N, C-alpha and C positions, 0 to 999 in steps of 0.2 A: 694973407688973411682970407682972401677970396678962395684960394685953393683949399684951405682947411674947411671952409663952409661947403664947398662942392663935394669934398670926400665925405663929410658927415651926412649929406643928403643921400649919397649913393648907398651908404651903410644902412640907412633907414629904409630905403626902397627894397634892398635885398632881404632885410628882416621881415618886412611885410609879405614879400613873395614866398619866403620859406614857410611862414605861418599858414598861408593860404594853401600851399601844396600839402602840408601835413594834415590840415583839416580835410582836404579832398581825399587823401589816402585813407584816413580813418573812416570817412563816410562810405567809401567804396568797400572797405573791409567789412563794415557792419552790414551793408547790403548783401555782400556775398555770403556771410554766415547765415543770414535770415533765409536765403534761398536754398542752402545745402540741405538735403533730406537726412533724417536720422539713420544711423547704421543699424542693420539687423542683428539680433542676438546670435552669437556664434554657436554652432553645433559641433561638438568634439567627437571624432571617431574613436571608438574603443572596442576592445574585445571583451566578451562577457561569458560567464558560465553560470550554471544553476546549482545552487547548494542542494546536495542530495545525500541520502543515507547510503553508506557503503562500508565494507570492511576496511579496517586500518590497523596496522601493527606498529608498535614502538620499536625502534632500533637504537640500541645504545652502542656507541662507537668509542674505541680507545686504542692507543698504541700498545703493542705487545712485543715480546721476544720469544722466538721458538726455542723450546728445550726438548731434549730426547725423552722418549717414554721411560727409558731406564738407562742408567749409566753406572759402570763399575770401574773404579780405579783400583786395579788388582795389585796388592802389595804382598810380598812374601812374609812369612812369619819367622823365617830364619835368615841369617846373613850368610851368604855363600856366593862364590863366583857362578856366573851363568855358563852352563855347559853348552846349551844350544837353544835356539828359538825355532819353533815349528810354524810360526805365522809371521807375515809381514804386515805393515800398516796398510789398511784398506781391505784386509781379508775378512770374509764373512765366516763367523764361527757359530757353533751351537753351544747350548748350555752343557757344561761338563766336559767340553773338548779340551784336550791337553794343548797348552799354548807354549810352554817353555819348561826346561828342566835345569835345575841347579846342580852343582857338584854335590854328590850325596854318597860317595863310597864309604865315608866314615859312619854315616847314619845307617847305611845298609848293614855294615858290620855289627854295629850296636844292636840293630834289630835282630840279626841272626843270633847273637849271644843271648839276648833276652828270650828269644824263641826257645833256645835250648833249656834255659832255666824253667820256662813255663812247661815244657814237655816233661821235665823231671818232676816238677811239682804235681803235674797231672797224673803221672805214673804212681807217685807216692800216695796221692789221694785215692786212686783206684785200689791200690794194695791195702790201704787202711780200711776202706769201706767194704771191700769185697773179700778180704782175707783176714787181716789182723783182728779187726773188731768181731767178726763172726766167730773166729777161732777162740778168742778170749771168752766170749759168751758161752760157747759150747763147752770149753774146758771147765768154766765155773759151774755150769749145769751138771757136768759129769762128776765134779767133786761133791756137789750136793747129793747126787744120787748115790755115790759111794758111801758118803757119810750117813745117809739114811739107811742104807742096807746094813752098815755096821751097827747103827743104833738099834735096828730091829733084832739083829742077832743077839746083841748084848741084853736087850730087854727080855727076850725069850730065855736066855741062859739065867738071868736073874730070877725070872718067875719060876723056872724049874727048880733052881737051888733053894729058893725060898720055900717051895712046897716040900722038898726033901728035908730041909732043916726043921720044918714044922713036924714032920713025921719022925724026926730024930735020926734020919738016915745019914746025914753028913754033919760035920762039925761047923760051928759058927764061922770059923776061919774061911771056909770055902764060900759061904754066903757073903762075907765082907769083900772077898776078891771079886765076885760076880757084880756086887754093887759098885765097886770102884770102876770096873770095866764099863758098866752102864753109864756112869757119870762122865767118863772120858769120851765115850761114843756120842753122848748127847752134846757135849761141849764142841766136839769136832763137827757135828752136824750144824750147830748154831753158827760156828765160824764160817762153814761153807755156804750156808744160807745167806748170811750177811754179805759175804764176798760176791755172791751171785747178784744180789740186789744192788750192790755198789757198781758192779760191772754194767748192769743194765741201766741204772739211773745216772751214774756219774762218769765212770771211766769211758763208757761207749760214747756218750755225748761229747766229753772232753776230747777224745781222740778224733772224732769226726770234725769237731770245731777246729782243732789244731791243723788237721790236714786241709780243711777247707780254707782256713786263713792263709796257709802257705801257698795254696793254689791261687787264691785271689791276688795275693801280693805278686806272685810271679806273672800272672796274667796282666795285671795293671802295668808292670814294668814293660812287658812285651808290647802292650797296646800303646804305651807312651812312646816307645822307640819306633813303633810302626807309624804313629802319627807324625813324629818328627821326620821320618822318611817321606811321608806323603806330602809334607810341607815343601819339599824340594821339587814337587811336580806342580806347576802353576796351571790351573784349569779355570775356564771361564764360568762364572756363576750365572750368566745370562746369555741369551741369543742376541747377536748383534754384529757390529763391524768394529774391527780394531782401528782406533783413531790415534793412538799414540804408543810408541815403543822407544823410550829414550836411550836404552843401553844397547850394547853390542855383545856378542858372545865373548866370554873371557873377563868381562868387567864384573865387579862385585856388586851384587844386589843387596842393599841394606834392608834389614827387617823394618817394615812399616813404611817404606818409601815405594811409591807406585812404580811398578815394573811394566805394566801394560794398562791401557784404558780401552774399554769396550763400551760402545753405545748401541742401544736398541733404537734405531731411527725408523722402524717400520711404521710408527705413528709418532707425531710430535705434539707437544703441549704448548699452546700459545698462552703465556702467563701474562695477565694484565691486572691492574689495580683500579678499582672503581670506588667512588664515594658510597657510603652505606645506603643513602637514599636510592641510588640507582641499583645497587646490588640486591636490595630487598625485592626488587621487581623481577628478578631472574630466578629460574629454576634449573636444577640439574636436568640435563637432557634437552635444554632449549637449543634451537637451531642457531647457527652462526655462520658468517661468511668471513673468510680471511683473505685479505689482499696483500700481496707481496710484490715488491718492486722487481720488475723483469719478467713477471708472469702476467699475461694479459687477463685471463679469467680468474675471478675470485674462487677460492677453494672452500667447499662446504665443510663444516665442523659441528661439534656439539659441545655444550658445557658439560664437563665431566666432574668438576669440583667447585664448590663455593666455600671459601674458608669460613669456619665457624667463629673466628675471632678477628678483631680488628688488628691491623698492624699498628703497634704503639707509636712508631715513628711518623707514619703518614696518615694514620686514622682512616685507612682505606681497607677494603676487603680484596684479597687475592682471588682471582677467577682463573680457572683452567679451562681452555677450549681444546678439545682433542681433534687433531687433523690426521687422517690416514695418509700414509706416505709409502705405499707398497713399492713404487719404482725408485725411491730414494732421490726424487727431484729436489725436495725441500731439505735444507741444511740447518742443523742446530745452530743457534746464535743469530739467525737472520731476523732483522726487525720486520714487523708486520703491523697492519691495521686491521682490527677485528670489529665486526658489526654483529651484535647479538640481538636476536628477536626477543623483545620483552612482552609487555601486555598486548593482547590482541582483542580488538573490539569488532564484532561481526556486523553491527548496525549502528555506525556512528555518523553524525551529520558532519560532512567534510566539504572543503573547498580547496582550490589550489593555493599553495603558499604565496604565489605571486599576487594574490588578491589583497594581501595584508600590507598595511602601511603602519607606521608608528608616529604618533604625534609628539609634540615637544614634552608632554607629561609622561611619555612612555606607554600610553594606552594603545591597544591594537585597534586599527580602524579599517573598515571595508566601505566601499562605495556601492550602495544598493540602488539598482535601477528600478524606478517605478514610473510608468507612463512616459518613458523617454527622458526622465530627469534623474540625475545621480544625487543621492543623499548620503551624507556621512553617517556611519553607524558604528558605535563602539561594541566590540565583541570580546568574549573571553575564550581563549584557546586551550586545547589539551594536547593530545599526542600529535607530533609532527613527523611525517615519514615520507621520504622520497618525493618531495614536492607537493605533498598533500597535508593539510592540517585539520585537526578536529575542532569543531566549534561547540563550545559548551553552552554559551548563551549569547543573545543579541541577534540571532539570525534564525530563520525558519526554513524548513525544507521547501524547495521550490522557488525561493527568492533568487533573483538574478543579481550577480555581483560583477563588478568590473575586474578583469584580470590584467589586461595590458592597457596602459593609458590612465590608470588611476592616480598615478603620482601627480601632485600639484593640482588636482581637480578641486574646484571650489564646491561647496555644498549648494545644490540647486542648479548645477550646470546641465544644460541640455546635451544629450549624448546620442550618438548613432552607433548601433552595434554592427560591426563589420567582421569579416573573417581575417585570419592571420595574413593571408596572401594580400588582401586589400590594404591591410595596415602597412605591409612592407612596400606596396606600390605607392601608397600615399607618402610614405617617408622618402622614397626614392624621387618622387616628383618635386618635393620641396627643395628649394635652393639651400645650399649650406650657408652657415653664418659668414657674412662678409663676401659672398659670391655675387656675380653679376646676373642680372635678369636676362 
C-alpha cells in the first residue's frame, strides 16, 4: 500500500512539471513572434513591352497535297498491238510529240482505198462542173438560136405568101402550107426555149449537186479512214514528263485504256480545303508559303483559284496555290503545309502573343504595368500572326504589358522590368525544386 502511494505522488509531480514546461515554451514562442519584424512586399522580375501601332497580316494555314499543273492519261481510240514506243518513263516530251505507234497496216490500206475513191469523185466533179454542165447549156442555147432562125424564116415566108395570096398571085394551098410551116417553127422554138430554161434552172443545179454530193461522200470516207490511221499514232497533248508506260511493244493496247501518262510538273498546285469563313478572306493572287518535309526553306506561291461552290461533303471551299517547279524538285502527290496571307492591316495596335493569358472563363487577359504595379486587364483580340496579336479593345497604344513572367501574377503585384538576359540569369541562380542550398 505504501508503494502504491509513492507511485501516485511521482506521477502527480511529473504532470505538474510537464505543465510548467509547456507553459514556458508557449510564453517563449509568443515573445519570439512579437519581436520578429514584418516581411517586405516581394517584387517580381518580369519582361515587358509597349503596345504600339504596326502592320500585321493574317496567315491562314492548312495541310495540302501537291498536284501537277496538267496531266494526261493518253488512251488510244482503236484496239491494236503496240508496234513500238518512242519514249521511256521519265522522258521529257513536247505537246504534239509522237510517243508510240500501233499496228496500222490495215488502216493504211483502207486509207489508200478511200483516197482513190475520193480522187475519182473529185475528177467526176471537175468534169461535171467544167465540161458537162457548160456543154449542155451551150447545146441548149444553140438549139434555141437554131429554132429562132427557123421561126424567122417561116414568118417571112408566111408574110410573103400572104401578100401574094391577097394579090391573087398564088393559090390558097400555098398560103396554108406556109402557115403550117410557121406553126411548126414556132412550136420548135418554144420547145427549145423551155429546154434552155430547164437546163439553166434545174438540170444544171441538179447535176452540180449530184456531183458535189458524190465528192463530199468520197471525201468523208477518206477523212474517216485517215482519222482511223492517225489514231494509231499516239501523240502527247501537253508538254511534260512521261510518268507511266504500263505496256511493252507487241502487247495489245485496248481502246479507252491508258497507254501512257504525261504530267506537266513545271508548276504544281497545292490543293487545300478551308472553311467558308476563312476562304472568304482570301483573294486570287494572294501570296502564300508552302512548307514541304525534307526541304528546309518554304517555297513561295500564289493563290490561283478559289472554288466558287462549297464541297457538299465537307462544306469547305477548295483553294489552289500555284508553286513554280522549274527544276522538278517538287513531286506530285507530296503532302505540304500551306500558309496564305489574308487580311493585312497597316496600322494595327499589337502586342506579342506571349503577353496574353486566358482566365477560367475563357477571357483574354494582359498584365498592364502602371507605376511599377501589374494590373489585370481584359482585352479583345483580332488577327494573330507570327507571335504578334492585334488588340481590338482594352488596351491603348503606349501602355506597357508584361511579356515574360505574367503567368500566375496577381492583380496589384509589384514588378521590376528586366531584360531577357537578366531573366535567364535570375532563373539560373534559383535552386531547383528539392535541391540543396
